[in-house]
N, C-alpha and C positions, 0 to 999 in steps of 0.2 A: 619637261612640260612645254607645250607650245604656247607662246605668248601671242598677244594680239597682232604683232607684226608678221606672224607666220614663221618666225625664226625659232629653231630649236635651241633652248638654253639648257645648260647643265644644272642650273640652280632652279629648284622648285619652291623652296621655303626660305623666307626672310625672317630672321628672329632678331628682335630688338631688346637691348637693355633699356631700362626706363630712365634712371637718373642721369642727367646731363647727356643723354643721347636722344631719346624720344621727347623728353621734357627737360628743360634746363632748370635744375633745382638746387644746385649747391648753395648759392647765396640765400635762397629761400629757406633751405633746411638749416643753415647756420643761424638765421634769425629765430626759427621755430625752436630749435634745440636749446638755444640760450634762454628763450622765454620759459621753456620747461624747467631748465636748471634754476632760474630765479624763483619760479613758483614753488620749488621744493627746498628753497633756502640754500642753494649751492651757487658758487661763483660762476659767472659766465666764462666761456673759453675764448681764447684768442682765435682770430680767423686763420692764422698760420697753422694752428693745431688742427683745426677742422679740415683744412686743405690737405694736410699731411696724412690724415686718416680717412680721407674721402675715398670711397670704393669698398671699404670694409662693411660688413653687416652692421646695422645700427648699434646693437647692444655690445658687440665686440669693440666697436669704436668708442662707445661711451666709457668703457673701462679705462681707455687712454685719455679721453677728453676730460674726464672728471674722476680721477682716481679715488677709490673708496666709495663710489656712488652705490646706492641701493637700486639695483636694476628693476626690481619689482615696483618700487615707488616711482622711479622714472617712467616706466612703461605705462602705468596708470595715468600719470599726468600727461604723458605724451599723447595718448589717444584722445584725451579731452581737448588739449590745445591744438592738436593737428586738425581735428574736426572743425574747430573755429577758423583756422587758417584756410582750410579748403572752402568752407562756406563763404568766406569773405574775399576769396580770390587771391590770397597771398601764396598759395602753394598749389603745385601741380596744374599750372595753367598750360593747356595744350593749344599751341598756335594753329590757326587755320592753314598756314603754310605747311606745317608738319602733317596735318590731316590730308591735305591735298597730295602730298607725297605718298601716303598710305593708299589713298584712292587710286593713284596712278599705278602703283605696284600691283594692286588687286586687279585693276583693269588689264594689266599686262599678263595676268595669269598666275602670279605668285601667291602662295599662302603666307599670311602674316601671323606671327606669334610673338609673345613676350616671354623673356626669361630674366628675372630680377632676383636680387638678394633680399628684397623687401619681404616682410611677412604678409600673411593673408590680411591681417587687420590694417596694414599699411597701404594695401592696394584695393581695399574693399570698395572705395568710392570710384576707382578707375574701372571697375568691372560691373558697376551697377547697371541695371537695365536701361536707364536713361542716359548713360554716358556715351559720348560719341565714339569711344573706342570699341564698345561692345559689339557693334555690328561689323566692325572691320577686322577684329582679331579673332582668329580661329581657336587658339588655346593660350592660356596664361600659366606660366610656371614660376613658382615663388618659393620662399624658404620653407613653407609648410607642406609643399607637395612634391619636393625632390629630396633625395637622401643626402646629397652633397651640396656644398655651396662653392661659388667661384672663390679662388681660381682653380679649383679641382676640375679637370676635364670631365669627370663623372657627373657633373651637374647636368649634362645634356642627356644622360642615360634614359630618363623617363620620356623626354621629348622625342627622342629618336625611336624608342620602342613603341610608344603610344601611337605614333603617327606613321609608322612604317616607312620612314625615310632614311636614306643612307647619309652619313656625315658629309660626303662630297656634294650632296644635293642641297645642303643648307649653307647659308651665310649668316654669320652673327655680326650685328652692328653694335659696337660699344665704344666707350670713351676712355677706358683705363687699361693699363698693362695687365691687370687681373682678368679683364674681359678677354684680352688677347691670349693670355696663358691658357684659359679654359677652352676657348674655341679652337685654337690651333692644336692644343694637346688632344682634343677630341677629333681632330682631322676635319673640322669645319673650315670653310673659308671665313676670313675675317676682314671687316672694314672698320677702320678707326675714324670716329667722328671727333673733330677738333673744334667744333663750334663753340663749346663753352669757354675756350681759351685757357683752360686749366692745364692741358697736356700739350706737348709738342711732338713732332715726329721722332725726336731723339728718345722720348720716353718708351718708344716701341721698338727700339733698335734690336732687342733680343728676340723678336718674334717675326714670323713671315707674314707681314700684313699685305693683303691683296690690294688694298686701295686706302687712301686717305681722303676724307672730305672735310672741307673747311666750313661748309654750310649744308644743312640737311637737304636742301633742294638738289644737291649734286648726287644724291644717292641713286636716283632712278638710272642715270647714265652709268654710274659706277657699277651697279649690280648687273645691268645689261651687258657690261663689258667683261664680266667674269666668264672664263671658259674652263 
């Protein structure tokens, strides 16, 4: 696809993970989930446990974060508390800097999509008609509209088939080794975002990472440099 500079790029589609990539959320989710646990009479978890299970789908992680938990009870309380945190600005705050990066990528001719392990209910507010992401993101893939979840490379099956793009035309931007395993296993290019400070380059040693960015603002240059 030709970008605004007139240079031919091999990448046409930029796909973003959500948590701690597009939006810095680990600390906010830790507070949210502990509030939910307290609301259903369960002990809060330690931060170290949350960090060690970060990147897993929420319900799978909760089985480790709170052994013996009733996932149905947790899910009902989670939706209620999450909505309050979103409305009060405690969760899923999308910075203007990150929006500016999306705008620049779009101006350069790339199609922007999201692929997350969140469920549909967990991202409903992010795809609402009045949310700033809605006019910028072409498609959103989540736990309820794909057959597989990360780190399975097959998590990208629907995205590639629906949009008629080849793996080598896509770059996935994520923050975890699971993101890297999924993307590189599916033959997508992969950029590791280290902005959250949770991961280091050493965490990705087993994967062919195309670029590392320490700040989201570095993505435009990193993606433009992919061949």
